[in-house]
N, C-alpha and C positions, 0 to 999 in steps of 0.2 A: 326605295329611294326615288326621288323625283327624276323623271326622264327629261325635264326641262333644264338640265344643267348645261347652260350655254357657254360659249367660248369666253365671254367677259366674266362670267361667274367663275369659270375655271381659273382665269388669270388672277382674279381677286383672291381666290383660295390659295393659289401659289404664293402670292405676295404676303398674305397673312401668315402662312406657314413659315415663311422666310424671316419673319420678324423675330427679334430676340425673345427667348422663352422666359421672360420674367412675369409669370402669370400668377394670378390669385385664383384659387379654387375654393369652392364652397359646396356643401351638401344641399341638395334640393329634393323635394318630394314630387310625386306624380303630378300634382296640381300646379307645380311651378314650371312645367315644360311649355315651351312655345307652341302655339297652334300649328306651326310648321313642322313639328317633330314627327318622325315616322315611328311606327310601331311594328316590330318584327317578331313573329312567333315561329314555331317549328312545325306548324300545321301542314306545310307544303313538303316536308321531308318524310320519307318512309321510315317507319319504326325499324330500328337497327342500323340506320345510316351512321357511318363514322363521321363525327363532327370535325375531326382533323382533316382539313382540306375542303370542308363544305363551304359553299358560297350561297348566301340567301339575301336577297334584297339589297345588294351592295355591301354586305358584310362578309368578310372572308375570315374563316375560323381556323386556328391551328392550336395544337396542344402539345406540351412537352413535359415529360418526366417519366423515366423508367417504364414499368409495365402497365401504367395507368391507361385507361381507355375512356373516351367520351363519345357517347352515342345518343341518338334520338330515341327516347323511350318514355315509359309511363312514369318512372321515378317515384316521387312522393304522391302522385295523383294530383288532385286539385287543392291548392292552398289559397290564401288571400292574394298571392302574387305570382303563383306558378300554376299553369294548367297543363293537362296532357294534350299532346306530347311536349316534352321539354328536352333540353340538352342535359344529359345525366353523366356525371363523372364517377367512375368506380375504379377500385384497385389501388389508387394512390392519390388522395386528395391534395397533396402538397405541390402539385404541378402548377403550371401557368397556362391559363386560357387566353390566347391572344386573338384580338379582333381588329382586323385592318378595315378602315372605313373608306368608301369610295369618294367621299366628299369631306373637306375640312369642316370640322364641327365645333360647337361650343357647349353642347349639353349631351350627357350620356347617362343612361340608367337601365336597371334590369331588376326583375324579381328573382329571388333566390330562396332555396330551401336546403337545409343541412340535416343529415342523419347523424345525430350526436346528442350532446347534452341539451337540456331544454332551453338554456340561455348561454350564448357565447359572445362575450363582449367584443372580441375582434373576429367576427365571423367571416368577413370578406374584405378585400382591399381592391380599390380601383386605382390604377396608375395610368396616367395620360402621357402620350408622346407625340411630338411633331417630328416625323422621321425617326431619327435615333436620339433626339434630344428630349430629356424628361421635362414634362410640363408641371406635374404635381400629382399628388396621390392623397387619398382619404381612406380611413378605415371605418367599417360599419359593423355594428353589433347585430346579433341574431337573437330574436325572441320567439316564443311560441306563436305559430302563424297559421292555423291554430295547432295542428297535429304535429308539425315539424318546426324546428327552429328555422328562422328565416326572416324575410321582410323585403323591402325595396331599397336599393342603393342607387342614389342619383347624385350626379356631380355636374357642376357648371364651372367653366373656365373663362377667364378674361382673354386668353390667347387661344387661337385655333389649334386643334389637334387632329391627327388622322390615324392614330393607333391607340388601342386600349389593351391593358393587361389586367386580368382578373386572377386573384389568388384566394384560396380558402384555408381556413384554420384546419390544421391536421387533426384536431380533436374530432372533426366530423369524418366519418369513414366513407361518406358519399355526399354528393351535392347535386343540385339541379338549378338550371338557369333558364329563364323564359321572359317573354314580354319585354324585349329590348327596345328602348327608346333612344332615338338619336335626333338632335336638332342641328342641321347644317348651318354654316355661315349664311347670313341673309343674302338674297339676290342683290346685285348691284343697284337695281332700281330702288329697293327699299333703303339701302344705305344712302343713295343719292337724295331721296326725300328727307331722310334724317339730317343730312348735311345741309340741305336747302333750308330746312326749318331752323337749324342752329344759326345759319348765316342771317336769316331774317331777324331773329331775336337779337343777334349781335349788332346788326345795322340799326335796329330800333333803339337799342340801348345807347349806341354811339350818337344817334341823332338827338336823343334826349339829353345827353351830356353837352353836346354842342349848343343846343337851345338854352340850356341852363347857364352855360358859360357866357353866352351872348347877352342873356338877360342881366346877369350880374355885372357884365362890363358896361352895359347901358346905364344901369343904376349908378355905377361908380362915376360915369361921365357926367350925369345930371347932377350928382352931388357936388 
């Protein structure tokens, strides 16, 4: 994550997170992520590291359910969306992998692989939260990718979120997660430029309406 997270940006994120959570969410691919998105892998974590409690690049991981375990390991090897090492869930795939984000964000995505049937229509689900308030969720199918079922799951929200929960179909006896992408809320400077541009356009339109009305008034007077 960016180390340039200034006080104004932090204030903006807090304000966005405080807004009512009437969000629209949509599925996006890797190519739809903003250039400001970060990419987090598990290359900096030692093999065998417990993912429950792990913190990487501003992402804080936790996992819950029975005797299941999530560790950094080789998992499925390399697929189209997962590379060694990855976060591998074994023992009970029906749990919840929670990821707390250090910055309010608008886009999230990850590559995944499942050990199970060759195609699983509801392979994984992404649920977004702002604090404890649900923002929205989407379900993603898993297809051969190529040796394991899997793919890329990406989501975009019109409201900021700071926590993500991932669940996986119990039909898969194990799963792997890698290449996590997160797009934070734009810096205040970028939002200010956007607002300035919108203001200029509005002023130009208003000026055009005034000019048009004056011309019509003048014509009516002459008539």
